[in-house]
Structures are given as structure tokens and as C-alpha cells.
Backbone as numpy.savetxt, mean C-alpha at the origin, in Angstrom:
# Nx Ny Nz CAx CAy CAz Cx Cy Cz
-5.74 16.19 22.64 -6.08 16.83 21.39 -6.14 15.77 20.30
-7.20 15.75 19.55 -7.33 14.76 18.49 -6.89 15.36 17.17
-6.40 14.50 16.31 -5.93 14.94 14.99 -7.13 15.30 14.13
-6.99 16.31 13.27 -8.07 16.65 12.36 -8.39 15.47 11.44
-9.60 15.44 10.96 -10.03 14.39 10.06 -9.28 14.53 8.73
-8.77 13.42 8.19 -8.03 13.51 6.92 -8.96 13.87 5.78
-8.39 14.44 4.72 -9.23 14.76 3.56 -9.75 13.49 2.91
-10.86 13.62 2.24 -11.43 12.49 1.53 -10.52 12.15 0.35
-10.16 10.85 0.20 -9.28 10.50 -0.91 -10.01 10.64 -2.24
-9.25 10.72 -3.31 -9.88 10.83 -4.62 -10.67 9.56 -4.93
-11.66 9.66 -5.81 -12.43 8.47 -6.16 -11.54 7.41 -6.80
-12.01 6.18 -6.77 -11.25 5.08 -7.37 -11.01 5.37 -8.84
-9.87 4.90 -9.31 -9.51 5.10 -10.71 -10.49 4.36 -11.62
-10.70 4.88 -12.82 -11.56 4.18 -13.77 -10.90 2.87 -14.22
-11.67 1.99 -14.83 -11.08 0.74 -15.29 -9.89 0.99 -16.21
-8.87 0.18 -16.04 -7.68 0.26 -16.89 -7.92 -0.58 -18.13
-7.05 -0.45 -19.10 -7.17 -1.32 -20.27 -7.24 -2.77 -19.81
-8.11 -3.53 -20.43 -8.28 -4.92 -20.03 -9.35 -5.10 -18.97
-9.99 -4.00 -18.54 -11.11 -4.11 -17.61 -10.75 -4.20 -16.15
-9.47 -4.06 -15.77 -9.09 -4.11 -14.37 -9.47 -2.77 -13.74
-10.15 -2.81 -12.59 -10.52 -1.59 -11.90 -10.09 -1.65 -10.44
-9.88 -0.47 -9.84 -9.47 -0.37 -8.45 -10.71 -0.29 -7.58
-10.74 -1.11 -6.53 -11.87 -1.15 -5.61 -11.35 -1.03 -4.19
-11.96 -0.14 -3.42 -11.68 -0.07 -1.98 -12.56 -1.10 -1.30
-11.98 -1.84 -0.37 -12.73 -2.91 0.30 -12.36 -2.94 1.78
-13.11 -3.70 2.52 -12.79 -4.01 3.91 -12.15 -5.39 3.93
-11.35 -5.66 4.93 -10.71 -6.97 5.04 -11.76 -8.07 5.07
-12.91 -7.80 5.67 -13.97 -8.81 5.80 -14.83 -8.97 4.55
-14.66 -8.13 3.54 -15.46 -8.24 2.31 -15.14 -9.54 1.57
-16.16 -10.22 1.07 -15.92 -11.47 0.33 -14.96 -11.32 -0.84
-14.94 -10.15 -1.50 -14.05 -9.97 -2.65 -12.58 -9.99 -2.22
-12.29 -9.73 -0.94 -10.91 -9.76 -0.44 -10.46 -11.16 -0.06
-11.39 -12.10 0.08 -11.05 -13.46 0.55 -9.97 -14.15 -0.28
-10.01 -14.09 -1.62 -8.95 -14.76 -2.39 -7.56 -14.19 -2.09
-7.46 -12.88 -1.92 -6.18 -12.24 -1.59 -5.65 -12.82 -0.29
-6.48 -12.81 0.73 -6.03 -13.25 2.05 -5.72 -14.75 2.08
-6.54 -15.53 1.41 -6.34 -16.98 1.39 -5.03 -17.34 0.68
-4.84 -16.80 -0.52 -3.63 -17.14 -1.27 -2.38 -16.55 -0.63
-2.50 -15.36 -0.07 -1.36 -14.76 0.61 -0.96 -15.60 1.82
-1.93 -16.11 2.56 -1.64 -17.00 3.68 -0.90 -18.24 3.24
-1.36 -18.84 2.14 -0.68 -20.04 1.60 0.75 -19.71 1.18
0.92 -18.55 0.58 2.26 -18.13 0.14 3.19 -17.98 1.34
2.72 -17.32 2.39 3.54 -17.16 3.60 3.93 -18.51 4.19
2.97 -19.43 4.26 3.24 -20.75 4.84 4.25 -21.50 3.98
4.10 -21.43 2.65 5.03 -22.16 1.78 6.46 -21.65 1.90
6.63 -20.39 2.24 7.97 -19.81 2.32 8.54 -19.79 3.73
7.66 -19.66 4.74 8.15 -19.45 6.10 7.61 -20.44 7.12
6.73 -21.34 6.72 6.16 -22.29 7.66 4.87 -21.78 8.29
4.18 -22.65 9.02 2.85 -22.33 9.54 2.84 -21.17 10.53
3.96 -20.90 11.18 4.00 -19.77 12.13 3.77 -18.44 11.41
3.99 -18.40 10.10 3.82 -17.17 9.34 2.36 -16.73 9.27
1.43 -17.63 9.53 0.02 -17.26 9.49 -0.33 -16.20 10.53
0.48 -16.11 11.58 0.24 -15.06 12.59 0.27 -13.67 11.96
1.08 -13.51 10.93 1.16 -12.21 10.27 -0.20 -11.79 9.72
-1.01 -12.74 9.29 -2.31 -12.42 8.70 -3.30 -11.89 9.73
-3.09 -12.17 10.99 -4.02 -11.69 12.03 -3.32 -10.75 13.02
-2.15 -10.30 12.66 -1.35 -9.46 13.55 -2.02 -8.12 13.88
-2.74 -7.56 12.92 -3.38 -6.26 13.10 -4.89 -6.39 12.97
-5.64 -5.63 13.76 -7.09 -5.65 13.61 -7.49 -5.13 12.23
-8.58 -5.64 11.70 -9.06 -5.23 10.38 -9.23 -3.72 10.27
-9.63 -3.07 11.36 -9.89 -1.64 11.34 -8.65 -0.83 10.99
-7.46 -1.38 11.20 -6.24 -0.64 10.86 -6.08 -0.45 9.36
-6.78 -1.26 8.57 -6.69 -1.16 7.11 -7.95 -0.51 6.54
-8.57 0.36 7.34 -9.79 1.06 6.93 -9.60 2.55 7.14
-10.34 3.35 6.38 -10.28 4.80 6.59 -10.66 5.14 8.03
-10.14 6.20 8.60 -9.45 7.27 7.91 -7.93 7.11 7.84
-7.36 6.12 8.51 -5.90 6.02 8.56 -5.31 4.93 7.66
-6.14 4.11 7.07 -5.63 3.03 6.23 -6.62 2.71 5.13
-6.24 1.75 4.29 -7.11 1.34 3.20 -6.67 -0.04 2.70
-7.63 -0.77 2.16 -7.36 -2.01 1.43 -7.85 -1.76 0.01
-6.94 -1.86 -0.95 -7.28 -1.67 -2.36 -7.13 -2.99 -3.10
-8.08 -3.26 -3.97 -8.03 -4.47 -4.80 -8.09 -4.07 -6.26
-7.38 -4.81 -7.10 -7.57 -4.71 -8.54 -8.50 -5.84 -8.90
-9.64 -5.50 -9.48 -10.70 -6.47 -9.75 -10.88 -6.60 -11.25
-10.95 -7.84 -11.71 -11.19 -8.16 -13.11 -12.35 -9.13 -13.17
-13.38 -8.79 -13.90 -14.57 -9.65 -14.03 -15.11 -10.08 -12.67
-15.13 -9.15 -11.71 -15.71 -9.41 -10.40 -14.81 -10.13 -9.42
-13.59 -10.49 -9.82 -12.68 -11.23 -8.94 -11.41 -10.42 -8.70
-10.92 -10.45 -7.46 -9.67 -9.77 -7.12 -8.50 -10.50 -7.77
-7.68 -9.75 -8.50 -6.49 -10.33 -9.14 -5.21 -9.80 -8.52
-5.31 -8.72 -7.75 -4.16 -8.16 -7.04 -4.70 -7.23 -5.96
-3.85 -6.91 -5.02 -4.31 -6.00 -3.98 -3.21 -5.68 -2.99
-3.55 -4.86 -2.06 -2.64 -4.48 -1.00 -3.32 -3.50 -0.08
-2.65 -3.19 1.00 -3.22 -2.31 2.01 -2.13 -1.46 2.63
-2.57 -0.45 3.35 -1.66 0.25 4.23 -2.39 0.57 5.52
-1.59 0.79 6.55 -2.08 1.17 7.87 -1.24 2.34 8.34
-1.74 3.03 9.33 -0.99 4.15 9.89 0.16 3.59 10.72
1.38 4.00 10.40 2.56 3.61 11.16 2.85 4.69 12.21
2.84 5.94 11.75 2.88 7.09 12.65 2.20 8.24 11.92
2.19 9.41 12.52 1.42 10.52 11.96 1.78 10.84 10.51
3.03 10.68 10.14 3.48 11.03 8.79 3.74 9.83 7.89
3.60 8.63 8.42 4.04 7.43 7.70 2.95 6.38 7.59
2.74 5.90 6.37 1.86 4.75 6.13 2.74 3.52 5.97
2.25 2.38 6.42 2.98 1.12 6.29 2.23 0.21 5.33
2.88 -0.13 4.21 2.26 -1.04 3.24 2.28 -2.45 3.79
1.17 -3.17 3.55 1.03 -4.55 3.97 0.23 -5.30 2.91
0.37 -6.61 2.91 -0.49 -7.51 2.12 -0.45 -7.27 0.62
0.71 -6.87 0.09 0.82 -6.69 -1.36 0.78 -8.08 -1.98
-0.10 -8.28 -2.92 -0.37 -9.62 -3.45 -0.84 -9.54 -4.89
-0.45 -10.52 -5.68 -1.00 -10.72 -7.02 -1.37 -12.19 -7.14
-2.56 -12.46 -7.62 -3.02 -13.83 -7.81 -2.01 -14.57 -8.69
-1.73 -15.81 -8.36 -0.70 -16.57 -9.07 -0.96 -16.68 -10.57
-2.22 -16.63 -11.00 -2.54 -16.72 -12.43 -2.37 -15.40 -13.16
-2.08 -14.31 -12.42 -2.01 -12.99 -13.04 -0.67 -12.29 -12.79
0.34 -13.03 -12.43 1.63 -12.41 -12.14 2.39 -12.05 -13.42
3.38 -11.15 -13.26 4.25 -10.70 -14.34 3.50 -9.85 -15.37
2.47 -9.12 -14.88 1.70 -8.23 -15.76 1.73 -6.79 -15.26
2.55 -6.50 -14.25 2.64 -5.15 -13.71 1.56 -4.80 -12.71
0.77 -5.78 -12.28 -0.33 -5.49 -11.35 0.18 -5.10 -9.96
1.22 -5.76 -9.47 1.74 -5.41 -8.14 2.29 -3.99 -8.15
2.96 -3.62 -9.22 3.48 -2.25 -9.31 2.33 -1.25 -9.32
1.23 -1.60 -10.01 0.07 -0.71 -10.01 -0.54 -0.61 -8.61
-0.62 -1.73 -7.90 -1.15 -1.71 -6.53 -0.31 -0.77 -5.66
1.00 -0.91 -5.72 1.88 -0.07 -4.92 1.67 1.40 -5.28
1.59 1.72 -6.57 1.38 3.11 -7.00 0.04 3.64 -6.51
-1.01 2.83 -6.58 -2.33 3.26 -6.09 -2.31 3.49 -4.59
-1.64 2.61 -3.84 -1.54 2.79 -2.40 -0.77 4.06 -2.06
0.33 4.31 -2.77 1.10 5.52 -2.54 0.26 6.76 -2.82
-0.48 6.75 -3.92 -1.33 7.88 -4.29 -2.39 8.14 -3.21
-3.01 7.07 -2.73 -4.04 7.19 -1.70 -3.44 7.72 -0.40
-2.27 7.18 -0.03 -1.62 7.62 1.21 -1.23 9.09 1.13
-0.70 9.52 -0.01 -0.33 10.93 -0.19 -1.57 11.82 -0.11
-2.68 11.38 -0.69 -3.92 12.15 -0.63 -4.44 12.28 0.80
-4.11 11.33 1.64 -4.53 11.39 3.05 -3.51 12.15 3.90
-2.46 12.67 3.29 -1.51 13.50 4.00 -0.26 12.80 4.49
-0.11 11.51 4.22 1.12 10.84 4.62 2.27 11.36 3.75
3.44 11.48 4.35 4.62 11.98 3.64 5.63 10.90 3.32
5.44 9.74 3.94 6.41 8.66 3.77 5.67 7.33 3.81
6.23 6.34 3.12 5.70 4.98 3.17 6.84 4.08 3.59
6.54 3.13 4.45 7.53 2.13 4.84 6.89 0.76 4.64
7.73 -0.24 4.60 7.24 -1.61 4.48 8.37 -2.55 4.85
8.01 -3.78 5.12 9.01 -4.83 5.30 8.58 -6.02 4.47
9.55 -6.75 4.01 9.28 -8.03 3.36 10.27 -9.03 3.95
10.04 -10.28 3.64 10.91 -11.31 4.19 12.04 -11.67 3.24
13.08 -12.30 3.76 14.24 -12.65 2.95 13.95 -13.74 1.92
12.84 -14.44 2.05 12.49 -15.49 1.09 11.50 -14.99 0.03
11.44 -13.68 -0.13 10.57 -13.07 -1.14 11.39 -12.12 -2.02
12.35 -12.65 -2.77 13.21 -11.78 -3.57 12.44 -10.99 -4.63
11.34 -11.55 -5.14 10.57 -10.81 -6.14 9.91 -9.59 -5.51
9.52 -9.67 -4.24 8.95 -8.50 -3.55 10.03 -7.43 -3.36
11.21 -7.84 -2.92 12.30 -6.88 -2.76 12.62 -6.21 -4.09
12.62 -6.98 -5.17 12.86 -6.42 -6.50 11.79 -5.42 -6.91
10.53 -5.72 -6.59 9.43 -4.80 -6.88 9.64 -3.47 -6.18
9.97 -3.51 -4.89 10.12 -2.28 -4.12 11.33 -1.47 -4.59
12.41 -2.13 -4.92 13.56 -1.42 -5.46 13.21 -0.75 -6.79
12.51 -1.48 -7.66 12.11 -0.93 -8.96 11.12 0.23 -8.82
10.35 0.23 -7.73 9.36 1.30 -7.50 9.96 2.49 -6.75
11.29 2.48 -6.56 11.95 3.63 -5.97 12.08 3.63 -4.46
11.89 2.48 -3.84 12.04 2.39 -2.38 13.51 2.27 -2.00
13.87 2.87 -0.88 15.22 2.82 -0.36 15.32 1.68 0.64
16.25 0.75 0.44 16.42 -0.33 1.42 17.03 0.23 2.71
16.51 -0.21 3.84 17.02 0.21 5.15 17.78 -0.94 5.79
18.50 -1.68 4.97 19.30 -2.82 5.41 20.50 -2.90 4.49
21.47 -3.66 4.87 22.69 -3.83 4.09 22.38 -4.72 2.89
22.29 -4.14 1.72 21.95 -4.91 0.52 23.05 -5.88 0.11
24.26 -5.70 0.64 25.36 -6.61 0.33 25.33 -7.84 1.24
24.56 -7.78 2.32 24.48 -8.91 3.26 23.66 -10.05 2.66
23.90 -11.25 3.13 23.12 -12.41 2.70 21.70 -12.26 3.25
20.68 -12.15 2.36 19.30 -11.96 2.84 18.85 -13.06 3.81
19.39 -14.26 3.66 18.99 -15.36 4.54 19.39 -15.09 5.99
20.37 -14.23 6.19 20.81 -13.90 7.54 20.10 -12.69 8.13
19.15 -12.12 7.37 18.41 -10.94 7.82 16.96 -11.38 8.07
16.43 -11.00 9.23 15.07 -11.40 9.59 14.02 -10.72 8.71
14.08 -9.40 8.60 13.14 -8.63 7.78 13.92 -7.66 6.92
13.38 -7.36 5.77 14.00 -6.41 4.85 13.14 -5.15 4.82
13.51 -4.10 5.57 12.71 -2.87 5.59 13.07 -1.93 4.44
12.06 -1.22 3.95 12.21 -0.24 2.88 11.41 1.01 3.26
11.77 2.14 2.65 10.97 3.35 2.80 11.01 4.16 1.51
10.02 5.03 1.39 9.95 5.94 0.24 9.26 7.21 0.70
9.80 8.35 0.30 9.16 9.63 0.60 8.16 9.92 -0.51
6.98 10.38 -0.12 5.89 10.61 -1.06 5.87 12.07 -1.51
5.42 12.26 -2.72 5.21 13.60 -3.25 3.77 13.98 -2.96
3.55 15.13 -2.31 2.17 15.53 -2.04 1.38 15.63 -3.33
0.08 15.33 -3.28 -0.73 15.43 -4.50 -0.79 16.88 -4.98
-0.84 17.04 -6.28 -0.94 18.36 -6.89 -2.40 18.78 -6.83
-2.66 20.00 -6.34 -4.05 20.46 -6.33 -4.58 20.50 -7.75
-5.83 20.14 -7.90 -6.44 20.10 -9.25 -6.67 21.50 -9.80
-7.12 22.41 -8.95 -7.35 23.79 -9.38 -6.98 24.69 -8.21
-6.31 25.77 -8.52 -5.93 26.69 -7.46 -6.47 28.07 -7.79
-6.84 28.79 -6.78 -7.32 30.16 -6.97 -6.11 31.06 -7.19
-6.25 32.08 -8.01 -5.12 32.99 -8.22 -4.77 33.70 -6.92
-3.48 33.94 -6.72 -3.03 34.63 -5.51 -3.46 36.09 -5.58
-3.83 36.65 -4.44 -4.19 38.06 -4.41 -3.03 38.85 -3.84
-2.93 40.09 -4.22 -1.83 40.94 -3.75 -1.85 41.02 -2.24
-0.69 40.89 -1.65 -0.57 41.00 -0.20 -0.91 39.74 0.55
-1.42 38.74 -0.13 -1.77 37.49 0.55 -0.52 36.66 0.73
-0.40 36.06 1.86 0.74 35.16 2.08 0.30 33.74 1.85
1.18 32.92 1.30 0.79 31.55 1.04 0.48 30.85 2.37
-0.62 30.15 2.39 -1.03 29.44 3.60 -0.42 28.06 3.64
-0.09 27.60 4.82 0.42 26.24 4.95 -0.71 25.25 4.83
-0.42 24.16 4.22 -1.44 23.11 4.09 -1.31 22.19 5.28
-2.39 21.98 5.94 -2.39 21.09 7.10 -2.41 19.64 6.68
-1.88 18.80 7.52 -1.88 17.36 7.28 -3.13 16.79 7.90
-3.90 16.12 7.21 -5.13 15.49 7.70 -6.00 16.47 8.39
């Protein structure tokens, strides 16, 4: 039995103040190249050349609809931040590749990327988001804590002694934009996932 097709996600958000707009892309799209290139360099600088395997660990199709997405924040035609999610299980999306260009950090862009990914995942019927980050990325751990993620590791432990730092967050289903009035005698229908 195959799963029903997920609902179509809402259209990309309009440009934000300052001209930053959200764009859905494929991993192979040229606009995504700066994200992947700089993220690869970041991984190598923190974890060594073996970390590049993470960049090719999953096929590109896992970050494409209907079960995943790659979102970029684009300013003047160039990606300045981005991230993706893939299907972890039927109810859970896994965030990956959260990145902000080094020239655009400390402007709230990563938090916006995470919020956009959560919104998209909830619209596709996911109920939970999980992610992992490494112990040498304290700013990433701080971002996820500030965004309401629950750490699934001992936060009192020395991060250097932990291989991966897993987090999770339960998503709020999207609010329907318009609902029909209930009719007498009608029972509320369950909403299907995807």
C-alpha cells in the first residue's frame, strides 16, 4: 500500500524587508552551489576532510518533494542562507544543511530558515522535526535551543565527548485558511496525513 500524495505546500513567502526571498531549489541548482560549497568548507575546518562524506551521504532526491525540500534565502540573486529537510519516518522530517553565508551571519537568517522549513514540513503533514549537529558547532546548538528544540542528549555532559547532538521539536499543524461552517449532525472529520 502506498502512502497518499502529500498536500501541495503553500507558495514561497514574499520578499522580506531588505529584499530577501524564499526560494525552493534542487540540490543540483546553480543557486544552491554557494551553500553546499561553503558548508563543505565549514565541515572540513571543524571536523577534518572525512566530514565531506556528510555532503554526499543522501541522494539529492531525498531533499525534493514530495517528502523533502531545499529552501534558500536569496538576496540580489545569490543564496545567503538555506537549509533542507528529508523524510526521516512517516511523521518526522529531518533538518539538514542549515547554513548562512559567512558575510550574512548574525542577522537572524538561520532562524528564519529553520522556521520556513518547519512551516513547510508541517504543511506536508509532518508532526515532528529532528536534527543532529556536531559538538564543534556550538552556535548551531544555540540556534536550535533558541528555536524551541528539545536536546536528546545530556546537556550537562562535555560536548567534546559526544559524537552527535540530537534535537527534536513537535510541530503545530497549519491552521486552515478558511473553514466551512459545521452543519447540524455532522461529525468532525479526521484530517489525513499526506
